[in-house]
C-alpha angles and dihedrals in degrees: 000000000000112000111275104151128119092274092076100037093093092048091051092047091043097055095033084237122190134172091216087106134001099295103244132202115200111202116174145116134221113200104171102058146355118281111268119242087253092054092047091052091048092052092046094047095044108047146020092200115062129166119195114209131234110281093025107157092353093134099054095030103035099233140043089242094057092042095051093044093053094049088045094057094047094046095048092046088061094037115024091184091060118112108209110197124210114225119228126161115229098200109023122059100223112188127233097080125117084210089076093072088076094041114121121225091221088066092067116106118250138182118243085262090056099254116146111248113226139197134192115349089015086283115159119253122226122229110246089185086075110091093207089056091050094051089047093049096046092047091052089058096042092049093050086055092048092051100049140026090267124152100211140289142308105217115204134198103019093136090058088072092055099056123102088237090075095052090052088054100047107009136260097278095048091046091054091049090051092054091045087053092049091053093050089045090056094047090045091051094051091048089055094046095045133216096302098058125074130240105197114181134197104251163159135012125204101301093339125106094006087140088080087073087072097050112116114243100027112117097183145356135222121224094208105180099046110167092345140070093053093318095099096109115111092238092054093050090051091050089054092049090050090053087066091064092040090054092046091055089058094048096256132122129225132217114207111208103207125194132202096232095279135058144200094266092068101095096192095048092049088060092067121097117280093237091055093052092047090051091053089049091051091048096047103042096096098078099051091040092051090049092053093045094055092052102032118127127185107293093027117132135190125223120192135184141088096260149345108281135081085258096060103077101268096116093052129107114242109192093221092058092055096054124100110261110172126193123312118264089220144318121313118274109231127201106180105307096339121093140184129192135175128221129182090260105020145044115212131200126174135173113199094195098053092030089226121140141174134200119187111195124202 
C-alpha cells in the first residue's frame, strides 16, 4: 500500500496535500509585470504548493523579495491553504535581490590561486563553508518569510556542490567543507523557519545525490530533469520513480518536474508559436503524468511545463489535472518496466521502455 505511516504525516500536513486531484506544484517566475488577477486566481485554485522563481516581479517591484512578497499576499488571500515558497539559490549568487546589498565579497568562493569560482552564466558562487555566509543566507530566507505570508523556501543548486567538478576546482578538502556547510545551512534555515514552513530542495537525479534525502532540515526534494536532459533511458526513469518511495520512507516528499519532450533551452523550438507549444504539451502530458501516478506517495507533487516562466506553459489548464483522482487503492504492480495502478477515479498503465501510457478516468 502507499505510505501512510507516521513518517509522512508531517509532509502531508506541511504541503496541505490531497488526493482529490493530481497534486500539482506550480514553479515559475514572471519578471516583466505583476501577475494578473486571472493568473492569481489560476494559481490559487490549482495548487497548494507554489514556488516563485528568481526575478519574479523584479521589474514592477524592484527586487525579487518584493515581487514574491506581493504575489504571495495575493495568492494566499484567495487560497489560505497555499504554501508559496521563496526562491533562493544556495550555490549561485543570482542578482535581483535586495539582500545582496549586505553580501560581503569575502564570502565569494575562490580557488587556492584566488580565482572566483563561477556557476551558470559565469555567475559567482558563494562559499557555504563560511559560517557568516550561512547566517546571512538563512536570515535572508527567514526575513522574507517574516515579511510576507510565505510558506518556506525553494533551495536551488545543492547537487552542484556534490559533483567531482567542484573538487577539481577547489580541492577535495575544501569541497567537503562546502558540502558540510550546505548541510548546516539547510538545518539552520529550517530551525529559523520552524516546523510549519517548507524547505524544498533541488534535488536528486536518478540514483545521484540521494544523500540529500538524509540532510537535516530538508522536507522535500525536486527531481527536476525527470525523463529529460539525458535522463530519458527507461532505467533512469525507474530510478527516479524509486526515489519517491525512498524519500517517503525517510518522511520526505518529492516533486517530479515533468517535461513535454522539449524545453526552454531549445532555441529553434522556442521560436515556434506559443499555441503550437501548448498543444504539444497537452498532447504529451499522459506519459509523465502516468509515471508520476504509479509512483506517487502522500505528499508527492507533479510539476509540468517546458520551462520556468509564465510563458512556458505552467499557467495553463491541462484537462487531466482538473479531473477527480481520489486515493490509490494500493501500490503499483510492476512487471519489468511496465506498471499498473488503480486510483478511486483512474486506472493507470505505463511502459517505460516504449514510453507509452494510458490513463482511464472514471
